[in-house]
C-alpha positions as CSV (number, residue, x, y, z in Angstrom):
1,M,65.8,-20.8,48.9
2,A,64.0,-18.5,51.2
3,T,62.6,-19.9,54.4
4,Q,59.3,-19.0,56.2
5,D,61.2,-17.3,59.0
6,E,62.7,-14.7,56.6
7,F,59.2,-13.3,55.9
8,V,56.6,-11.3,57.7
9,W,52.9,-11.0,56.8
10,L,51.3,-7.6,56.8
11,E,47.8,-6.3,56.1
12,L,47.3,-3.0,54.3
13,K,44.1,-1.4,55.6
14,P,43.0,1.7,53.6
15,Q,41.6,4.5,55.7
16,Q,38.2,5.8,54.7
17,N,39.5,8.8,52.7
18,F,42.2,6.7,50.9
19,K,42.5,7.0,47.2
20,D,45.2,6.2,44.7
21,D,43.5,7.5,41.5
22,D,46.1,9.7,40.0
23,D,49.2,7.9,41.3
24,N,50.3,4.3,42.1
25,Q,52.0,4.4,45.4
26,I,53.1,0.8,45.1
27,L,55.7,2.0,42.6
28,K,57.6,3.4,45.5
29,I,57.9,0.0,47.0
30,T,58.9,-1.8,43.8
31,K,61.9,0.5,43.5
32,S,63.3,-0.7,46.8
33,A,61.9,-4.1,47.7
34,S,64.0,-7.1,46.4
35,E,61.0,-9.5,46.7
36,F,57.5,-9.6,48.1
37,A,54.1,-11.2,47.5
38,F,51.0,-9.2,47.0
39,F,47.6,-10.9,47.8
40,V,44.1,-9.5,47.2
41,L,41.5,-11.8,48.9
42,K,37.8,-11.6,48.7
43,K,36.5,-13.8,51.5
44,D,33.4,-13.7,53.7
45,D,32.0,-10.6,52.0
46,A,35.1,-8.6,52.7
47,M,38.2,-7.6,50.7
48,R,41.7,-7.8,52.2
49,I,45.1,-6.7,51.0
50,I,47.9,-8.9,52.4
51,I,51.6,-8.6,51.9
52,R,54.3,-11.1,52.4
53,A,57.6,-9.2,52.8
54,R,61.1,-9.9,53.8
55,A,61.5,-9.0,57.4
56,S,64.3,-6.6,56.5
57,E,62.0,-4.7,54.1
58,K,58.7,-4.6,56.0
59,D,59.0,-1.0,56.9
60,L,58.9,0.0,53.3
61,F,55.1,-0.7,53.3
62,R,54.6,1.7,56.3
63,T,55.6,4.6,54.1
64,L,52.4,4.4,52.0
65,R,50.1,7.3,52.7
66,G,46.5,6.6,53.8
67,L,47.1,3.0,54.8
68,T,47.2,1.4,58.2
69,V,49.8,-1.4,58.2
70,S,49.5,-4.2,60.8
71,E,51.0,-7.6,61.1
72,A,48.6,-10.4,59.9
73,K,48.1,-14.1,60.4
74,I,49.0,-16.2,57.4
75,P,45.8,-16.8,55.4
76,D,44.6,-20.2,54.4
77,F,45.4,-20.7,50.8
78,E,45.2,-24.5,50.5
79,S,41.4,-24.6,49.9
80,M,41.9,-22.8,46.5
81,V,41.8,-24.1,43.0
82,T,44.4,-22.0,41.1
83,R,45.8,-21.0,37.8
84,Y,49.0,-19.0,37.0
85,L,49.9,-16.9,34.0
86,V,52.7,-17.5,31.5
87,Q,53.7,-15.8,28.3
88,K,52.3,-17.7,25.2
89,N,55.3,-16.9,23.0
90,K,58.8,-18.3,23.4
91,T,60.2,-15.2,25.0
92,S,59.0,-13.1,27.9
93,L,60.1,-9.8,26.2
94,V,56.8,-9.0,24.6
95,P,55.0,-6.3,26.5
96,L,51.6,-7.1,27.9
97,L,50.7,-3.4,28.0
98,D,52.5,-0.2,27.0
99,P,55.5,-0.4,29.4
100,A,55.8,3.4,29.5
101,R,52.1,4.0,30.5
102,L,50.7,3.6,34.0
103,E,47.5,1.6,33.9
104,K,45.4,-0.1,36.5
105,S,43.3,-3.2,36.1
106,D,40.3,-2.3,38.3
107,M,41.0,-5.6,40.1
108,Y,39.0,-4.9,43.2
109,Q,35.8,-4.2,41.4
110,K,36.1,-7.2,39.2
111,M,36.8,-9.6,42.1
112,W,34.1,-7.9,44.3
113,N,31.5,-8.6,41.7
114,R,32.3,-12.3,41.5
115,E,29.9,-14.6,43.3
116,H,32.6,-16.8,44.9
117,D,35.5,-16.1,47.2
118,S,38.6,-15.6,45.2
119,I,42.2,-14.5,45.3
120,M,44.8,-12.8,43.1
121,A,48.4,-13.3,44.2
122,C,51.5,-11.8,42.6
123,F,54.9,-13.1,43.7
124,V,57.5,-10.5,42.8
125,C,61.3,-10.8,42.5
126,K,63.3,-7.8,41.3
127,A,65.6,-9.0,38.5
128,T,66.6,-5.8,36.8
129,E,70.1,-6.7,35.8
130,K,69.2,-10.2,34.6
131,C,66.3,-9.0,32.5
132,R,68.1,-5.9,31.1
133,S,71.0,-8.2,30.1
134,E,68.6,-10.6,28.4
135,I,66.8,-7.8,26.5
136,N,70.0,-6.0,25.5
137,S,71.5,-9.3,24.3
138,K,68.4,-10.0,22.3
139,I,68.5,-6.6,20.6
140,T,72.2,-6.9,19.8
141,S,71.7,-10.3,18.3
142,L,68.8,-9.3,16.1
143,E,70.5,-6.1,15.0
144,A,73.6,-8.1,14.0
145,F,71.5,-10.5,12.1
146,R,69.8,-7.6,10.3
147,D,73.1,-6.0,9.4
148,S,74.5,-9.2,8.0
149,H,71.4,-9.6,5.8
150,K,71.6,-6.1,4.2
151,G,69.2,-4.5,6.6
152,R,66.5,-7.1,6.2
153,L,64.8,-9.2,8.8
154,P,62.1,-11.9,8.5
155,S,58.8,-10.8,9.8
156,K,59.0,-12.9,13.0
157,K,62.5,-11.6,13.9
158,K,61.3,-8.0,13.1
159,A,58.5,-8.4,15.5
160,E,60.9,-9.8,18.2
161,L,63.2,-6.8,17.7
162,A,60.3,-4.3,18.0
163,A,59.0,-6.0,21.1
164,A,62.5,-6.1,22.8
165,I,63.0,-2.4,22.0
166,K,59.6,-1.5,23.4
167,K,60.3,-3.5,26.5
168,Q,63.3,-1.5,27.4
169,D,62.6,0.4,30.6
170,G,65.2,2.9,31.9
171,N,63.0,4.4,34.5
172,Y,62.5,1.7,37.2
173,G,63.5,-1.9,36.5
174,Y,62.3,-5.3,35.7
175,Y,60.5,-7.9,37.8
176,N,60.2,-11.7,37.5
177,C,56.6,-12.3,38.5
178,C,54.3,-15.3,39.1
179,I,50.7,-14.2,38.9
180,V,48.1,-16.6,40.4
181,F,44.3,-16.5,40.4
182,G,42.4,-18.8,42.6
183,M,38.9,-19.6,43.8
184,E,37.6,-21.2,46.9
185,Y,36.7,-24.9,46.5
186,A,35.4,-27.5,48.9
187,G,36.4,-31.0,48.0
188,S,39.2,-33.0,46.5
189,Q,41.3,-31.4,43.8
190,Q,41.7,-34.9,42.4
191,D,38.0,-34.8,41.4
192,R,38.5,-33.5,37.9
193,A,34.8,-33.1,37.1
194,A,34.1,-31.1,40.3
195,V,37.2,-29.0,39.8
196,K,36.1,-28.0,36.3
197,E,33.5,-25.5,37.5
198,P,35.8,-23.4,39.7
199,L,38.5,-23.5,37.0
200,D,36.0,-22.2,34.4
201,K,35.2,-19.4,36.9
202,I,38.9,-18.6,37.2
203,D,39.3,-18.5,33.5
204,N,36.3,-16.1,33.3
205,L,37.9,-13.8,36.0
206,I,41.2,-13.8,34.2
207,G,39.5,-12.9,31.0
208,I,37.7,-10.0,32.6
209,V,40.9,-8.7,34.2
210,S,42.8,-8.9,31.0
211,S,39.9,-7.1,29.2
212,N,41.0,-8.4,25.8
213,R,44.1,-6.2,26.0
214,F,46.6,-9.0,26.1
215,K,44.6,-12.3,26.0
216,D,46.6,-13.3,22.9
217,R,49.9,-12.9,24.8
218,I,49.2,-15.0,27.9
219,A,48.4,-18.6,28.7
220,R,46.9,-20.1,31.8
221,K,48.3,-23.2,33.6
222,R,47.1,-25.2,36.6
223,A,48.7,-24.6,39.9
224,K,48.1,-25.6,43.5
225,F,49.1,-24.0,46.8
226,S,50.8,-26.3,49.3
227,Y,52.6,-25.5,52.5
228,E,54.8,-28.5,52.2
229,D,58.3,-28.2,50.9
230,K,58.8,-30.1,47.7
231,T,61.1,-33.1,47.7
232,F,63.6,-33.8,45.0
233,L,61.3,-36.4,43.4
234,Q,58.4,-34.0,43.5
235,R,60.5,-31.4,41.7
236,I,61.4,-33.9,39.0
237,F,57.8,-35.0,38.7
238,E,56.7,-31.4,38.3
239,I,58.8,-31.0,35.2
240,F,56.6,-33.5,33.4
241,H,53.4,-32.7,35.2
242,P,51.0,-30.0,34.2
243,I,50.3,-28.7,37.7
244,K,52.8,-26.4,39.3
245,T,53.0,-26.5,43.1
246,I,53.5,-23.2,44.9
247,N,54.2,-22.8,48.6
248,P,52.8,-19.3,49.3
249,L,54.9,-19.1,52.5
250,T,58.2,-19.2,50.8
251,F,57.9,-19.1,47.0
252,V,60.0,-16.6,45.1
253,P,60.2,-16.6,41.3
254,E,64.0,-16.4,41.2
255,K,64.7,-18.4,38.0
256,L,64.1,-16.7,34.7
257,R,62.5,-19.0,32.1
258,S,61.6,-18.5,28.5
259,K,58.0,-17.8,29.3
260,S,58.4,-16.1,32.6
261,M,56.2,-13.1,33.3
262,V,59.0,-10.4,33.1
263,L,57.3,-7.1,33.8
264,T,58.4,-3.5,33.9
265,A,57.4,-1.5,36.9
266,N,54.4,0.0,35.1
267,E,53.2,-3.4,33.8
268,L,53.5,-4.8,37.3
269,A,51.5,-1.9,38.7
270,Y,48.6,-3.0,36.5
271,F,48.2,-6.1,38.7
272,I,49.1,-4.7,42.1
273,S,47.5,-1.3,42.2
274,L,46.1,0.0,45.4
275,P,42.4,0.9,45.7
276,E,40.9,4.0,44.1
277,E,38.3,6.3,45.6
278,Y,35.4,4.4,43.9
279,D,36.8,1.1,45.3
280,I,36.7,2.5,48.9
281,Q,33.1,3.7,48.4
282,T,31.7,0.5,46.9
283,V,33.9,-2.4,48.2
284,N,33.8,-3.7,51.8
285,F,37.5,-3.5,52.7
286,E,39.0,-4.4,56.0
287,M,39.6,-0.8,57.0
288,G,42.1,1.2,59.0
289,P,41.3,3.3,62.1
290,N,38.5,5.3,60.4
291,P,36.0,2.6,59.6
292,T,33.9,2.7,56.5
293,F,30.2,1.8,56.1
294,M,29.2,-1.7,55.2
295,H,28.3,-2.1,51.6
296,G,25.4,-4.0,50.4
297,K,22.0,-3.8,48.7
298,T,20.1,-0.7,49.6
299,E,16.3,-0.2,49.8
300,D,14.1,2.9,49.7
301,I,13.1,3.8,53.2
302,D,9.3,3.4,52.5
303,K,10.0,-0.2,51.6
304,T,11.5,-1.1,54.9
305,D,10.0,-1.8,58.4
306,L,11.8,1.1,59.9
307,D,9.5,3.1,62.2
308,V,10.6,6.7,62.3
309,Q,9.5,8.5,65.4
310,K,9.9,12.1,66.5
311,T,12.0,12.9,69.5
312,D,11.2,15.6,72.1
313,E,13.9,17.8,70.6
314,E,12.3,17.8,67.2
315,P,10.2,20.9,66.4
316,P,6.5,20.3,65.9
317,D,5.1,20.2,62.3
318,D,3.1,23.3,62.0
319,R,2.0,22.8,58.4
320,E,-1.7,22.8,57.8
321,D,-3.4,20.0,55.9
């Protein structure tokens, strides 16, 4: 298991002219990084992009154009009520989106428009060989079944074969991911009645992010962030308990399970896209060396108390009444 000392924390600060509209630079990182965690935090009326990377791979993130990369303090995650995503079906091969097509979720706008402070975290572990072996094995097994039944497959198995074939990705690779959404909460997480409201808000955020594209393919489960390492008894308890405990300092989704979020590079990029030009213009990011303006509600100048006075350098107004 990874230890806290093996990771560094970085903040990606977009410069004012940054845009990633026609590309997704994060794909360059997913090709090379073995594991990392990508955090988008909306807190105190500002948006931050935080990366937890292996110390040996931190320089990969310095290759992204238009971003200032600096070491960051570990954010406080323990005050969050959280949910994580799993596949609804019994296999993680079903694509969430078209694996060959690059799409972006507009995550920043959707989080920025929420009333409460929130977080999206994506823990990523590259697992290309394991996933490819699983997919190829599934295809081989189903094709053998079809051949032994005179070319016929039951509808369920036919759907599984179609999904497995569509999930094949020869361009980049496969990633075992744990995607977590959270919302700030003041109080005890043992208070079920009080926790219900932020959980409902998280469900609403997840629903908006998925935009009905793959709602039928994912389920949401309770999670909690904790910095404490789990004991053996806690691990056993978690098997039978509905709440998954995640240590954001060290967690890596190494084990492939039947409902793991196995994503192709393009599917992963849907969740961890970098800001686009419109995001930079409308969201208050923690910025790089070229600072942006502060975003907020604007008013017409004649509705403000601003007193505009002429300076000595201004030419006189020679217009006649």
